[in-house]
Backbone as JSON Lines, residues from 0, in Angstrom:
{"i":0,"aa":"M","n":[0.47,-1.37,0.15],"ca":[0.0,-0.09,0.22],"c":[0.76,1.4,0.18]}
{"i":1,"aa":"W","n":[1.94,1.27,1.05],"ca":[2.83,2.63,0.88],"c":[3.33,2.74,-0.54]}
{"i":2,"aa":"N","n":[3.65,1.68,-1.12],"ca":[4.22,1.94,-2.45],"c":[3.4,2.66,-3.46]}
{"i":3,"aa":"L","n":[1.97,2.06,-3.59],"ca":[1.12,2.74,-3.96],"c":[0.92,4.17,-3.86]}
{"i":4,"aa":"Q","n":[0.95,4.54,-2.66],"ca":[0.66,5.67,-1.97],"c":[1.79,6.79,-2.51]}
{"i":5,"aa":"T","n":[3.06,6.23,-2.24],"ca":[4.33,7.0,-2.57],"c":[4.16,7.27,-4.3]}
{"i":6,"aa":"D","n":[3.96,6.25,-5.05],"ca":[3.78,6.91,-6.51],"c":[2.83,7.53,-6.88]}
{"i":7,"aa":"F","n":[1.6,7.63,-6.1],"ca":[0.56,8.43,-6.58],"c":[0.81,9.76,-5.92]}
{"i":8,"aa":"F","n":[1.36,10.33,-4.62],"ca":[1.67,11.35,-4.53],"c":[3.02,12.05,-4.76]}
{"i":9,"aa":"T","n":[3.97,11.15,-5.52],"ca":[5.16,11.7,-6.04],"c":[4.58,12.33,-7.59]}
{"i":10,"aa":"E","n":[3.61,11.18,-8.22],"ca":[2.94,11.93,-9.39],"c":[2.23,13.07,-9.39]}
{"i":11,"aa":"Q","n":[1.59,13.09,-8.26],"ca":[0.74,14.36,-8.4],"c":[1.5,15.81,-7.71]}
{"i":12,"aa":"S","n":[2.39,15.33,-6.8],"ca":[2.83,16.71,-6.27],"c":[4.37,16.85,-6.94]}
{"i":13,"aa":"G","n":[5.01,16.02,-7.46],"ca":[6.55,15.99,-8.28],"c":[7.45,15.99,-7.01]}
{"i":14,"aa":"T","n":[7.04,15.66,-6.06],"ca":[8.29,15.42,-5.04],"c":[7.65,14.24,-4.04]}
{"i":15,"aa":"Y","n":[8.89,13.52,-3.47],"ca":[8.72,12.49,-2.87],"c":[8.57,12.72,-1.34]}
{"i":16,"aa":"I","n":[7.75,12.09,-0.67],"ca":[7.75,12.33,0.75],"c":[8.16,10.91,1.32]}
{"i":17,"aa":"S","n":[8.98,11.14,2.25],"ca":[9.57,9.54,2.91],"c":[8.25,9.54,3.9]}
{"i":18,"aa":"R","n":[8.28,8.05,4.24],"ca":[7.45,7.72,5.33],"c":[7.63,8.43,6.61]}
{"i":19,"aa":"N","n":[8.74,8.6,7.31],"ca":[8.85,9.53,8.39],"c":[8.26,10.84,8.12]}
{"i":20,"aa":"N","n":[8.12,11.42,7.2],"ca":[7.87,12.81,7.09],"c":[6.02,13.15,6.91]}
{"i":21,"aa":"T","n":[5.59,11.68,6.36],"ca":[4.45,11.72,5.87],"c":[3.19,12.85,6.54]}
{"i":22,"aa":"M","n":[3.14,12.4,7.73],"ca":[2.34,13.09,8.86],"c":[2.93,14.3,9.57]}
{"i":23,"aa":"R","n":[4.1,14.7,9.33],"ca":[4.52,15.92,9.72],"c":[3.89,17.11,9.28]}
{"i":24,"aa":"A","n":[3.35,18.0,10.11],"ca":[3.02,19.22,9.81],"c":[3.67,20.1,9.4]}
{"i":25,"aa":"A","n":[2.92,20.95,8.45],"ca":[3.79,22.27,7.96],"c":[4.09,23.22,8.89]}
{"i":26,"aa":"W","n":[5.42,22.92,9.61],"ca":[5.8,24.13,10.88],"c":[6.78,24.72,10.5]}
{"i":27,"aa":"R","n":[7.14,25.14,8.96],"ca":[8.07,25.86,8.47],"c":[7.97,27.08,9.3]}
{"i":28,"aa":"F","n":[6.58,27.64,9.41],"ca":[6.93,29.01,10.48],"c":[7.8,28.81,11.73]}
{"i":29,"aa":"M","n":[7.76,27.76,12.28],"ca":[8.51,27.55,13.67],"c":[10.09,27.38,13.46]}
{"i":30,"aa":"E","n":[10.68,27.06,12.19],"ca":[12.08,27.03,12.12],"c":[12.66,28.18,12.46]}
{"i":31,"aa":"F","n":[14.03,27.98,13.15],"ca":[14.39,29.1,13.78],"c":[16.05,29.19,13.29]}
{"i":32,"aa":"S","n":[16.44,29.71,13.16],"ca":[17.98,30.01,12.29],"c":[18.71,31.22,12.65]}
{"i":33,"aa":"E","n":[18.0,31.93,13.39],"ca":[18.76,33.06,13.81],"c":[20.0,32.91,14.86]}
{"i":34,"aa":"P","n":[21.1,33.43,14.3],"ca":[22.47,33.32,14.9],"c":[22.58,34.34,16.32]}
{"i":35,"aa":"G","n":[22.92,33.88,17.3],"ca":[22.98,34.7,18.48],"c":[22.15,34.37,19.39]}
{"i":36,"aa":"S","n":[20.96,33.74,19.21],"ca":[20.07,33.73,19.96],"c":[19.36,32.12,20.16]}
{"i":37,"aa":"N","n":[18.54,31.73,21.07],"ca":[18.19,30.37,20.75],"c":[16.88,30.2,21.54]}
{"i":38,"aa":"D","n":[16.01,29.37,21.4],"ca":[14.55,29.16,22.1],"c":[14.61,28.08,23.32]}
{"i":39,"aa":"L","n":[14.19,28.73,24.4],"ca":[14.57,27.92,25.69],"c":[13.35,27.61,26.29]}
{"i":40,"aa":"L","n":[12.76,26.45,26.8],"ca":[11.74,25.87,27.51],"c":[11.93,25.98,28.8]}
{"i":41,"aa":"Q","n":[10.9,26.52,29.41],"ca":[10.82,26.35,31.13],"c":[9.38,25.75,31.2]}
{"i":42,"aa":"E","n":[9.31,25.09,32.53],"ca":[7.89,24.43,32.78],"c":[7.69,24.72,34.18]}
{"i":43,"aa":"Y","n":[6.57,25.44,34.21],"ca":[6.24,25.64,35.9],"c":[4.87,24.88,36.39]}
{"i":44,"aa":"F","n":[4.92,24.26,37.17],"ca":[3.44,23.63,37.53],"c":[3.3,24.08,39.13]}
{"i":45,"aa":"V","n":[1.94,24.63,38.88],"ca":[1.19,25.4,39.77],"c":[-0.03,24.82,40.34]}
{"i":46,"aa":"P","n":[-0.23,24.95,41.8],"ca":[-1.24,24.54,42.23],"c":[-2.62,24.99,41.59]}
{"i":47,"aa":"L","n":[-3.66,24.22,41.34],"ca":[-4.85,24.69,40.8],"c":[-5.31,25.88,41.39]}
{"i":48,"aa":"D","n":[-5.5,26.13,42.69],"ca":[-6.18,27.42,43.05],"c":[-4.89,28.41,42.83]}
{"i":49,"aa":"Q","n":[-3.97,28.27,43.01],"ca":[-3.27,29.65,42.7],"c":[-2.42,30.05,41.33]}
{"i":50,"aa":"F","n":[-3.33,29.21,40.18],"ca":[-3.15,29.52,38.99],"c":[-2.98,30.83,38.85]}
{"i":51,"aa":"E","n":[-4.22,31.58,39.01],"ca":[-4.34,32.99,38.28],"c":[-3.37,33.76,39.23]}
{"i":52,"aa":"S","n":[-3.16,33.72,40.24],"ca":[-2.21,34.37,40.88],"c":[-0.78,34.52,40.45]}
{"i":53,"aa":"F","n":[-0.52,33.25,40.16],"ca":[0.91,32.67,39.57],"c":[0.92,33.33,38.17]}
{"i":54,"aa":"V","n":[0.1,33.27,37.52],"ca":[0.01,33.93,35.82],"c":[0.19,35.42,35.87]}
{"i":55,"aa":"G","n":[-0.74,35.97,37.17],"ca":[-0.29,37.63,37.2],"c":[0.97,37.83,37.5]}
{"i":56,"aa":"Q","n":[1.55,37.09,38.17],"ca":[3.13,37.51,38.83],"c":[4.01,37.17,37.64]}
{"i":57,"aa":"L","n":[3.88,35.81,36.8],"ca":[4.63,35.52,35.67],"c":[4.34,36.8,34.53]}
{"i":58,"aa":"R","n":[3.35,37.42,34.43],"ca":[3.17,38.31,33.81],"c":[4.08,39.74,33.76]}
{"i":59,"aa":"R","n":[3.74,40.03,35.05],"ca":[4.51,41.13,35.55],"c":[6.15,41.08,35.33]}
{"i":60,"aa":"I","n":[6.6,39.75,35.61],"ca":[8.04,39.8,35.36],"c":[8.39,39.62,34.1]}
{"i":61,"aa":"V","n":[7.66,38.98,32.95],"ca":[7.96,39.17,31.6],"c":[7.94,40.22,31.4]}
{"i":62,"aa":"K","n":[6.91,41.21,31.58],"ca":[6.91,42.48,31.2],"c":[8.18,43.15,31.6]}
{"i":63,"aa":"E","n":[8.35,43.45,32.95],"ca":[9.37,43.99,33.75],"c":[10.74,43.91,32.87]}
{"i":64,"aa":"D","n":[10.92,42.47,32.66],"ca":[12.46,42.08,32.65],"c":[12.22,41.96,30.82]}
{"i":65,"aa":"G","n":[11.64,42.62,30.05],"ca":[11.67,42.3,28.83],"c":[11.89,40.96,27.93]}
{"i":66,"aa":"M","n":[11.36,39.81,28.92],"ca":[11.51,38.43,28.28],"c":[10.64,38.52,27.0]}
{"i":67,"aa":"N","n":[11.42,37.54,25.89],"ca":[10.66,37.5,24.66],"c":[9.91,36.11,25.1]}
{"i":68,"aa":"L","n":[8.75,35.96,25.46],"ca":[7.98,34.95,25.66],"c":[7.19,34.77,24.38]}
{"i":69,"aa":"L","n":[7.52,33.74,23.6],"ca":[7.22,33.12,22.27],"c":[5.8,32.37,22.43]}
{"i":70,"aa":"N","n":[5.47,31.51,23.43],"ca":[4.27,30.54,23.52],"c":[4.36,30.09,24.87]}
{"i":71,"aa":"V","n":[3.08,30.03,25.26],"ca":[2.96,29.15,26.44],"c":[1.62,28.17,26.31]}
{"i":72,"aa":"T","n":[1.82,26.94,26.88],"ca":[0.89,26.13,26.46],"c":[0.43,25.65,27.91]}
{"i":73,"aa":"V","n":[-0.63,25.47,28.37],"ca":[-0.94,24.92,29.57],"c":[-1.61,23.45,29.53]}
{"i":74,"aa":"R","n":[-1.36,22.79,30.56],"ca":[-1.65,21.31,30.35],"c":[-1.95,21.14,31.91]}
{"i":75,"aa":"Y","n":[-2.94,19.95,32.31],"ca":[-3.21,19.53,33.6],"c":[-2.36,18.38,33.74]}
{"i":76,"aa":"V","n":[-1.91,18.41,34.98],"ca":[-0.8,17.16,35.49],"c":[-1.36,16.77,36.87]}
{"i":77,"aa":"N","n":[-1.46,15.23,36.74],"ca":[-1.95,14.59,38.2],"c":[-0.89,14.42,39.0]}
{"i":78,"aa":"E","n":[-1.35,14.43,40.44],"ca":[-0.2,14.14,41.36],"c":[0.58,13.07,41.09]}
{"i":79,"aa":"D","n":[1.83,13.12,41.55],"ca":[2.66,11.98,41.45],"c":[3.34,11.68,43.09]}
{"i":80,"aa":"E","n":[3.08,10.96,43.49],"ca":[3.64,10.48,44.79],"c":[4.6,9.54,44.59]}
{"i":81,"aa":"E","n":[4.92,8.99,43.26],"ca":[5.9,7.9,43.24],"c":[7.23,8.5,43.17]}
{"i":82,"aa":"A","n":[7.59,9.37,42.58],"ca":[8.86,9.9,42.24],"c":[9.47,10.75,43.32]}
{"i":83,"aa":"V","n":[10.79,10.42,43.68],"ca":[11.48,11.23,44.68],"c":[11.19,12.55,44.49]}
{"i":84,"aa":"L","n":[11.72,13.04,43.25],"ca":[11.84,14.38,42.8],"c":[10.68,14.42,42.28]}
{"i":85,"aa":"S","n":[9.27,14.53,42.95],"ca":[8.05,14.72,41.89],"c":[7.91,16.27,42.12]}
{"i":86,"aa":"Y","n":[7.63,16.78,40.58],"ca":[7.47,17.97,40.48],"c":[6.0,18.44,40.53]}
{"i":87,"aa":"A","n":[4.75,17.08,40.93],"ca":[3.67,17.4,41.01],"c":[3.05,16.88,42.71]}
{"i":88,"aa":"R","n":[3.21,17.45,43.22],"ca":[3.11,16.72,44.9],"c":[1.35,17.27,45.01]}
{"i":89,"aa":"G","n":[0.73,17.37,44.13],"ca":[-0.59,17.6,44.24],"c":[-1.09,17.89,42.49]}
{"i":90,"aa":"D","n":[-2.66,17.72,42.25],"ca":[-2.71,18.19,41.02],"c":[-2.41,19.41,40.55]}
{"i":91,"aa":"R","n":[-1.69,19.78,39.39],"ca":[-1.19,20.93,38.92],"c":[-1.64,21.14,37.74]}
{"i":92,"aa":"L","n":[-1.53,22.38,37.39],"ca":[-1.7,23.1,36.14],"c":[-0.06,23.39,35.71]}
{"i":93,"aa":"A","n":[0.27,22.94,34.41],"ca":[1.72,23.38,33.82],"c":[1.65,24.12,32.91]}
{"i":94,"aa":"L","n":[2.62,25.33,32.98],"ca":[2.79,26.15,32.12],"c":[4.21,25.67,31.19]}
{"i":95,"aa":"V","n":[3.9,25.76,30.09],"ca":[5.13,25.19,29.27],"c":[5.59,26.68,28.54]}
{"i":96,"aa":"C","n":[6.63,27.22,29.1],"ca":[6.84,28.71,28.33],"c":[7.94,28.51,27.18]}
{"i":97,"aa":"L","n":[7.75,28.81,26.04],"ca":[8.89,28.94,25.32],"c":[9.57,30.67,25.1]}
{"i":98,"aa":"F","n":[10.98,30.4,25.34],"ca":[11.46,31.77,25.47],"c":[12.43,31.99,24.49]}
{"i":99,"aa":"N","n":[12.59,33.1,23.67],"ca":[13.82,33.28,22.95],"c":[14.89,34.18,23.78]}
{"i":100,"aa":"V","n":[15.84,33.88,23.55],"ca":[17.11,34.08,24.65],"c":[18.22,34.33,23.93]}
{"i":101,"aa":"P","n":[19.01,35.34,23.87],"ca":[20.5,35.85,23.53],"c":[21.36,34.96,23.88]}
{"i":102,"aa":"L","n":[22.13,34.33,23.19],"ca":[23.3,33.34,23.59],"c":[24.38,34.31,24.45]}
{"i":103,"aa":"S","n":[24.51,35.44,24.08],"ca":[25.57,36.04,24.86],"c":[25.59,35.83,26.2]}
{"i":104,"aa":"E","n":[26.58,36.09,26.81],"ca":[26.76,36.01,28.49],"c":[25.77,36.92,29.13]}
{"i":105,"aa":"A","n":[25.47,38.07,28.54],"ca":[24.91,39.02,29.43],"c":[23.22,38.71,29.02]}
{"i":106,"aa":"G","n":[23.15,38.13,27.86],"ca":[21.71,37.54,27.7],"c":[21.43,36.51,28.45]}
{"i":107,"aa":"Q","n":[22.18,35.66,28.73],"ca":[21.94,34.26,29.45],"c":[21.94,34.78,31.05]}
{"i":108,"aa":"Q","n":[22.67,35.62,31.49],"ca":[22.5,36.09,32.94],"c":[21.24,36.72,33.16]}
{"i":109,"aa":"K","n":[20.82,37.43,32.42],"ca":[19.41,38.33,32.48],"c":[18.47,37.08,32.43]}
{"i":110,"aa":"M","n":[18.49,35.93,31.73],"ca":[17.47,35.16,31.57],"c":[17.62,34.37,33.19]}
{"i":111,"aa":"K","n":[18.88,33.9,33.38],"ca":[18.76,33.33,34.67],"c":[18.16,34.07,35.95]}
{"i":112,"aa":"Q","n":[18.43,35.45,35.82],"ca":[17.86,36.19,36.87],"c":[16.23,36.34,36.6]}
{"i":113,"aa":"S","n":[15.81,36.46,35.53],"ca":[14.44,36.41,35.45],"c":[13.82,35.24,35.76]}
{"i":114,"aa":"V","n":[14.27,33.97,35.29],"ca":[13.88,32.71,35.85],"c":[13.73,32.4,37.34]}
{"i":115,"aa":"Q","n":[14.84,32.97,37.56],"ca":[14.86,32.72,39.42],"c":[13.98,33.82,40.15]}
{"i":116,"aa":"A","n":[13.64,35.03,39.4],"ca":[12.17,35.71,40.07],"c":[11.01,35.01,39.78]}
{"i":117,"aa":"I","n":[11.08,34.32,38.77],"ca":[9.69,33.48,38.24],"c":[9.66,32.39,39.22]}
{"i":118,"aa":"V","n":[10.72,31.46,39.47],"ca":[10.55,30.55,40.52],"c":[10.52,31.06,41.99]}
{"i":119,"aa":"D","n":[10.93,32.19,42.3],"ca":[10.27,32.87,43.76],"c":[8.94,32.9,43.75]}
{"i":120,"aa":"E","n":[8.58,33.49,43.01],"ca":[6.89,33.55,42.7],"c":[6.24,32.26,42.94]}
{"i":121,"aa":"L","n":[6.71,31.16,42.12],"ca":[6.14,29.68,42.05],"c":[6.3,29.16,43.28]}
{"i":122,"aa":"L","n":[7.6,29.34,44.14],"ca":[7.69,28.63,45.32],"c":[6.67,29.45,46.43]}
{"i":123,"aa":"A","n":[6.54,30.66,46.11],"ca":[5.48,31.28,47.06],"c":[4.08,30.86,47.0]}
{"i":124,"aa":"V","n":[3.59,30.19,46.03],"ca":[2.37,29.62,45.63],"c":[2.35,28.22,45.92]}
{"i":125,"aa":"G","n":[3.43,27.36,46.36],"ca":[3.34,25.99,46.36],"c":[3.66,25.26,45.21]}
{"i":126,"aa":"G","n":[4.34,26.0,44.01],"ca":[4.67,25.51,43.24],"c":[5.88,24.78,42.9]}
{"i":127,"aa":"S","n":[6.38,24.37,41.63],"ca":[7.98,23.63,41.54],"c":[7.9,23.83,39.43]}
{"i":128,"aa":"Y","n":[8.9,23.41,39.37],"ca":[9.64,23.71,38.08],"c":[9.91,22.16,37.49]}
{"i":129,"aa":"Y","n":[10.45,22.16,36.07],"ca":[10.74,21.04,35.52],"c":[12.25,21.11,35.7]}
{"i":130,"aa":"L","n":[12.86,20.19,36.15],"ca":[14.34,20.25,36.32],"c":[15.17,20.01,35.06]}
{"i":131,"aa":"P","n":[14.79,19.18,34.03],"ca":[15.66,18.75,33.02],"c":[15.97,20.09,32.12]}
{"i":132,"aa":"Y","n":[15.32,21.34,32.14],"ca":[15.53,22.66,31.37],"c":[16.96,23.13,32.05]}
{"i":133,"aa":"A","n":[17.33,24.4,31.48],"ca":[18.46,24.97,31.9],"c":[18.36,24.95,33.58]}
{"i":134,"aa":"G","n":[19.46,24.91,34.13],"ca":[19.73,24.84,35.63],"c":[19.9,26.34,36.03]}
{"i":135,"aa":"F","n":[18.75,27.15,36.04],"ca":[18.92,28.42,36.29],"c":[18.63,28.81,37.72]}
{"i":136,"aa":"P","n":[17.7,28.04,38.37],"ca":[17.37,27.84,39.71],"c":[18.49,27.99,40.66]}
{"i":137,"aa":"R","n":[18.78,28.83,41.72],"ca":[19.37,28.74,42.71],"c":[19.51,27.46,43.45]}
{"i":138,"aa":"V","n":[20.42,26.79,44.21],"ca":[20.39,25.32,44.84],"c":[19.26,25.54,46.0]}
{"i":139,"aa":"E","n":[19.05,27.03,46.64],"ca":[18.07,27.11,47.57],"c":[16.73,26.9,46.87]}
{"i":140,"aa":"Q","n":[16.65,27.44,45.93],"ca":[15.3,27.43,45.15],"c":[14.95,26.1,44.53]}
{"i":141,"aa":"F","n":[16.3,24.94,44.43],"ca":[15.74,23.58,44.07],"c":[15.47,22.98,45.56]}
{"i":142,"aa":"Q","n":[16.15,23.13,46.31],"ca":[15.68,22.64,47.69],"c":[14.14,22.88,47.98]}
{"i":143,"aa":"A","n":[14.16,24.03,47.85],"ca":[12.51,24.31,48.16],"c":[11.39,23.72,47.3]}
{"i":144,"aa":"A","n":[11.74,23.58,46.14],"ca":[10.67,22.53,45.11],"c":[10.58,21.31,45.3]}
{"i":145,"aa":"Y","n":[11.89,20.95,45.69],"ca":[12.0,19.07,45.74],"c":[12.35,18.75,47.23]}
{"i":146,"aa":"P","n":[11.41,18.82,48.08],"ca":[12.01,18.63,49.9],"c":[12.48,17.37,49.62]}
{"i":147,"aa":"N","n":[12.42,16.46,48.84],"ca":[12.8,15.08,48.86],"c":[14.38,14.88,48.38]}
{"i":148,"aa":"Y","n":[14.74,16.13,48.25],"ca":[16.22,16.15,47.55],"c":[17.24,15.25,48.4]}
{"i":149,"aa":"E","n":[17.28,15.5,49.5],"ca":[18.23,14.87,50.37],"c":[18.43,13.1,50.16]}
{"i":150,"aa":"L","n":[16.88,12.41,50.13],"ca":[16.99,11.2,49.98],"c":[17.43,11.01,48.41]}
{"i":151,"aa":"F","n":[16.84,11.74,47.51],"ca":[17.38,11.46,46.14],"c":[18.81,11.28,46.01]}
{"i":152,"aa":"F","n":[19.7,12.42,46.43],"ca":[21.26,12.25,46.51],"c":[21.87,11.37,47.26]}
{"i":153,"aa":"Q","n":[21.21,10.9,48.24],"ca":[21.28,9.85,49.37],"c":[21.45,8.42,48.43]}
{"i":154,"aa":"K","n":[20.6,8.3,47.67],"ca":[20.14,7.02,46.91],"c":[21.15,6.89,45.7]}
{"i":155,"aa":"K","n":[21.52,8.25,45.31],"ca":[22.43,8.28,44.21],"c":[23.77,8.1,44.89]}
{"i":156,"aa":"R","n":[24.23,8.37,45.69],"ca":[25.42,7.9,46.51],"c":[25.7,6.41,46.81]}
{"i":157,"aa":"Q","n":[24.21,5.91,46.91],"ca":[24.23,4.5,47.62],"c":[24.38,3.7,46.26]}
{"i":158,"aa":"Y","n":[24.04,3.83,45.21],"ca":[24.24,2.84,44.01],"c":[25.02,3.61,43.1]}
{"i":159,"aa":"D","n":[25.64,4.72,43.47],"ca":[26.8,5.34,42.74],"c":[28.01,5.57,43.46]}
{"i":160,"aa":"P","n":[28.62,4.95,44.34],"ca":[29.52,5.54,45.29],"c":[30.57,6.4,44.6]}
{"i":161,"aa":"D","n":[31.09,5.83,43.77],"ca":[32.31,6.5,42.99],"c":[31.97,7.56,41.79]}
{"i":162,"aa":"G","n":[30.79,7.73,41.64],"ca":[30.35,8.93,40.89],"c":[30.56,8.96,39.43]}
{"i":163,"aa":"L","n":[30.3,7.44,39.01],"ca":[30.61,7.18,37.6],"c":[29.4,8.08,36.65]}
{"i":164,"aa":"F","n":[28.58,8.06,37.14],"ca":[27.25,8.66,36.15],"c":[27.09,10.32,36.96]}
{"i":165,"aa":"M","n":[27.61,11.14,36.15],"ca":[27.54,12.44,36.4],"c":[26.97,13.28,35.34]}
{"i":166,"aa":"N","n":[26.66,14.34,35.64],"ca":[26.14,15.42,34.66],"c":[25.98,16.88,35.41]}
{"i":167,"aa":"Y","n":[25.78,17.86,34.44],"ca":[25.42,19.19,35.27],"c":[24.61,19.34,36.46]}
{"i":168,"aa":"F","n":[23.27,18.46,36.54],"ca":[22.53,18.62,37.29],"c":[23.02,18.19,38.93]}
{"i":169,"aa":"Y","n":[24.13,17.1,38.73],"ca":[24.55,16.74,39.94],"c":[25.67,17.46,40.6]}
{"i":170,"aa":"E","n":[26.31,17.86,39.41],"ca":[27.42,19.17,39.92],"c":[26.71,20.39,40.56]}
{"i":171,"aa":"Q","n":[25.63,20.83,40.15],"ca":[25.14,21.94,40.5],"c":[24.51,21.89,41.79]}
{"i":172,"aa":"Y","n":[23.61,20.83,41.75],"ca":[22.49,20.77,42.88],"c":[22.96,19.28,44.05]}
{"i":173,"aa":"G","n":[23.72,18.58,43.5],"ca":[24.13,17.45,44.44],"c":[25.4,17.41,45.44]}
{"i":174,"aa":"N","n":[25.99,18.6,45.2],"ca":[27.13,18.55,46.34],"c":[26.84,19.35,47.73]}
């Protein structure tokens, strides 16, 4: 069937489409190739009853700091009691924020300060943030957002006493 479809569409459009790309949406408008900056994701998990309050503070910081916020997606996240470093210690609304950030040292430092201000507001309403993104939050912010951090690093040392498996996260927050 695929061969028949391939032949038909190639004949119709004059271009070949691989199986991997057949269902890909036309996202050319999202392609980014501007030298000197990149797009950076940040995700914030907010208790349901604090969503409006946090969004107001997020709006204020984005405006005051002149952050280039390209997009925000909101999704519902169920409580996660299983993960030691759970970002959802209750049902949450997640704000997935896409920022465009200069790659210069000054641009990165400004973004770091803005993210830290956002995380301060997030912690004030009992929220947390997604760990795998840029390690901009301060150590004390990490510890406040993830109160089981000591258990996590204890287990890390137990199963990897020689520190064979290391990354920037462990270097920044695990010492």
